[in-house]
C-alpha positions, 0 to 999 in steps of 0.5 A: 951619243957617238961614244962606244964606251957606256962607262963614259956616260956615267962619268958625264953624269957625275960631271954634270952633277958636279958642275951643271946640275940644272942641265943633268936632265937634258943629258939624261934625256939624250942618253936615255935610249942607251942607259940601264935605267936600273943602274942610273936609278941606283947611282943617283940614289947613292948620292941622294939626288933622286929628286933632282932627276924626277923629270928623267924618272917620269920620262922613262917610267913607260918602260915599267922598270922596277927600279924606276917605279919604286924610286918615283913612288917613293919621291911621290910619298915623300912629297905627299902627292897621293893622287900621283902615287895612285896614278902611278900604281894603277899604271905601272905595276912592276914594283914591290906592292906589299913593301910599299903597302906596309910603309903607307899603312903607317903613314900619318895621312888617311889618303895614303893609308887608303892606298895601302888597303888598295894594295893589300886588295890587289894582292889578295889580302882581303882580311888585311884590306878590310881591317885597314879600311875599318880602322880608318872608318872608310866604310865604303872601301870596306864594303866594296873590298869585302864584296870583291873578295867573294868571301861570305865569312869576311862579309858577315864579319863586316856586318857584325862590325857595323852593328857593334859600331852602331852603323845601322845605315852602313848595315843596310848598305852593306846588305846590297853591296855584299847581296850575293855573299850573305846568307839570309838566315844570318841577316835575319838573326842579326836584324832580329837581335838588334831590333833593326828589321825596318833596315833589313826589310828591303833585303828580304823583299828582294831575297823573297822576290829572287826566290819566288822567280827561281820557283816559278821557273822551276814550276814551269820547267816541271810542267813542260817536262810532264807535257812531253811525257804525256805525249802518245806514241804514234799508232802504226798506219795499216792499209786495208785490213788491220795487221793480224799481229796487232788485231789479236786472236779475235780478229783472225778472218774466217776461213772458207770451208771447201770439200776435200779435193775442191779447187778454190775459184781463181786457183789453178792446180799444177799438173801432177799434184794430188792423189793422180800423180 
């Protein structure tokens, strides 16, 4: 750790690899703060000794280095440790997802092909993911990925495939898993054509209940709107006599007939007013 020249670290790694290979992980753990992890992975990959330094790869994977992640994922695939591979994929995402998925979909073990479908799903390749699940008869995963895709066409094609395969129970389960994506008229047609209305009836009961609830809410909203429109406008408050503007011509008060030159009671004529000016 006191050496300033980093190149001496890699010479030391080669020395330990030649003479003390069982201690190389201890050396790597000591030098790991100053090592270039990508270069270190390439170094051991060239000499085909990645399996030997697997503890080192585990210890530095928290840096989420692409080279470390891919090297460790390859080791887990070779060891057929699908649980460890799934945990590594979920925890550290800095690796080439598509390349790993393309390699895993050809794996002989179904659990690795299942991980391939999971990787396709994570990269929004919904159709490839569902097709891979259908190929391996992973019905639950296929329904789940179709629902997460928010693609109505993909969900309807999956329904048709279940009917072609004679999987009526999966058809019924898919109706509820992909409930928000399916069109009731399409489901009704498929159920009627294949004579499986009993399997689709719980779905239609739920659809009818949902539609009736929406209609009831709209009816209540319309009734409230009409009640608000029927509220009368407030009448103006008049103190004493009714306003002439609102009373109309017939409500004009009668005028008193006084003779010409007569002064009404309570009225004082100013001086100099009239014909005596």
